[in-house]
Structures are given as C-alpha cells and as structure tokens.
SETORBA-487623 format. One record per residue (C-alpha): residue in one letter; x negated, y negated, z negated. Coordinates in steps of 0.02 Angstrom, whole numbers, always signed. Layout:
<tortis>
<torti 'A'; <X; Y; Z>>,
...
</tortis>
This chain:
<tortis>
<torti 'M'; <-1008; -289; +1055>>,
<torti 'T'; <-952; -288; +907>>,
<torti 'V'; <-1042; -264; +752>>,
<torti 'P'; <-996; -220; +582>>,
<torti 'V'; <-1052; -347; +428>>,
<torti 'R'; <-1058; -272; +274>>,
<torti 'G'; <-1032; -334; +85>>,
<torti 'V'; <-881; -440; +174>>,
<torti 'V'; <-721; -402; +73>>,
<torti 'P'; <-585; -390; +218>>,
<torti 'A'; <-426; -517; +188>>,
<torti 'L'; <-323; -486; +347>>,
<torti 'T'; <-442; -632; +422>>,
<torti 'L'; <-566; -713; +420>>,
<torti 'T'; <-663; -877; +497>>,
<torti 'A'; <-824; -862; +524>>,
<torti 'T'; <-950; -1026; +565>>,
<torti 'A'; <-1131; -998; +646>>,
<torti 'T'; <-1231; -1152; +665>>,
<torti 'L'; <-1385; -1155; +834>>,
<torti 'T'; <-1513; -1292; +844>>,
<torti 'P'; <-1599; -1256; +1010>>,
<torti 'A'; <-1806; -1326; +1017>>,
<torti 'I'; <-1876; -1366; +1157>>,
<torti 'T'; <-2099; -1330; +1155>>,
<torti 'D'; <-2191; -1435; +1271>>,
<torti 'A'; <-2338; -1410; +1338>>,
<torti 'A'; <-2414; -1500; +1222>>,
<torti 'G'; <-2361; -1352; +1082>>,
<torti 'S'; <-2251; -1509; +999>>,
<torti 'T'; <-2097; -1452; +967>>,
<torti 'T'; <-1899; -1549; +1029>>,
<torti 'A'; <-1749; -1510; +937>>,
<torti 'L'; <-1584; -1545; +1026>>,
<torti 'D'; <-1404; -1563; +995>>,
<torti 'P'; <-1337; -1447; +853>>,
<torti 'V'; <-1197; -1280; +939>>,
<torti 'V'; <-1069; -1210; +808>>,
<torti 'A'; <-974; -1110; +809>>,
<torti 'T'; <-827; -1014; +759>>,
<torti 'A'; <-724; -881; +786>>,
<torti 'R'; <-600; -783; +679>>,
<torti 'G'; <-562; -620; +677>>,
<torti 'W'; <-451; -457; +588>>,
<torti 'A'; <-526; -356; +453>>,
<torti 'V'; <-376; -258; +384>>,
<torti 'P'; <-432; -206; +227>>,
<torti 'W'; <-393; -5; +238>>,
<torti 'A'; <-411; +43; +46>>,
<torti 'A'; <-319; -73; -39>>,
<torti 'L'; <-161; -24; +122>>,
<torti 'L'; <-178; +174; +75>>,
<torti 'A'; <-207; +142; -106>>,
<torti 'L'; <-42; +6; -76>>,
<torti 'A'; <+71; +174; +16>>,
<torti 'L'; <-1; +283; -97>>,
<torti 'L'; <+104; +213; -236>>,
<torti 'A'; <+236; +190; -143>>,
<torti 'A'; <+233; +343; -112>>,
<torti 'A'; <+211; +400; -282>>,
<torti 'V'; <+356; +264; -352>>,
<torti 'V'; <+483; +373; -228>>,
<torti 'T'; <+448; +534; -252>>,
<torti 'A'; <+465; +467; -468>>,
<torti 'A'; <+646; +398; -411>>,
<torti 'V'; <+714; +522; -305>>,
<torti 'R'; <+651; +656; -446>>,
<torti 'R'; <+725; +563; -558>>,
<torti 'R'; <+895; +578; -445>>,
<torti 'R'; <+898; +745; -428>>,
<torti 'R'; <+876; +776; -614>>,
<torti 'R'; <+1011; +685; -688>>,
<torti 'A'; <+1123; +743; -545>>,
<torti 'R'; <+1089; +928; -573>>,
<torti 'S'; <+1099; +887; -785>>,
<torti 'A'; <+1263; +823; -730>>,
<torti 'E'; <+1311; +960; -672>>,
<torti 'R'; <+1259; +1091; -777>>,
<torti 'E'; <+1343; +955; -908>>,
<torti 'A'; <+1548; +971; -831>>,
<torti 'A'; <+1506; +1160; -795>>,
<torti 'R'; <+1486; +1171; -995>>,
<torti 'V'; <+1640; +1034; -1017>>,
<torti 'R'; <+1728; +1179; -899>>,
<torti 'D'; <+1682; +1326; -958>>,
<torti 'A'; <+1730; +1285; -1112>>,
<torti 'V'; <+1898; +1202; -1066>>,
<torti 'E'; <+1948; +1360; -976>>,
<torti 'R'; <+1890; +1455; -1144>>,
<torti 'A'; <+1991; +1368; -1248>>,
<torti 'L'; <+2142; +1380; -1146>>,
<torti 'R'; <+2101; +1591; -1153>>,
<torti 'D'; <+2102; +1543; -1349>>,
<torti 'Q'; <+2276; +1458; -1331>>,
<torti 'E'; <+2332; +1596; -1252>>,
<torti 'A'; <+2327; +1752; -1335>>,
<torti 'S'; <+2334; +1653; -1482>>,
<torti 'A'; <+2523; +1616; -1423>>,
<torti 'R'; <+2540; +1768; -1376>>,
</tortis>
C-alpha cells in the first residue's frame, strides 16, 4: 500500500529510516523493551512540477530560436529581392540611357 507523504520536497530519490522499539507488558503490568528494529527504505520522488517547468522553458527557448531563424531568413530574402530589383532597375536605366 502506498501512502503519500506530505511536506517532503521531491528530489528524485528519498531515503527514510524508521526505528521501532517493541515493548512487552507482562501480567503484573511492567513493561520490558526489546531490541529496536531499524528499517531503511528508498523510493523515487519525481519532481513533476519542476520537470514540467523545465520542459516549458526548453520549449520556449526552442520556439524563440526557430522564430529568430525564420525572421532572419525572411529578412535575408527581402534584402536579396531588394538588391535584385535595384540591379534590374539599374540595368534598365543603363540600357535606356545607352540608346
């Protein structure tokens, strides 16, 4: 049976140690302590909120990089078209003035 533990920050793996000291009560009502039993357990505690935040941040960085790359490519295409139009216009003007 899995019982959620409250107030523990998930840090990928957690270790817990429990110590149990059994006691025996006899018929006269006196209590005798036996040797303590110690158990240690490890378990995964995945920080889902942190992983989600990291994934969103990575997606934002990749999106920004892709948009920047596309914007630069469009700008380069516009500049190439502007230069091509200017060269064509200059050649036409040169042909017109040569006549």
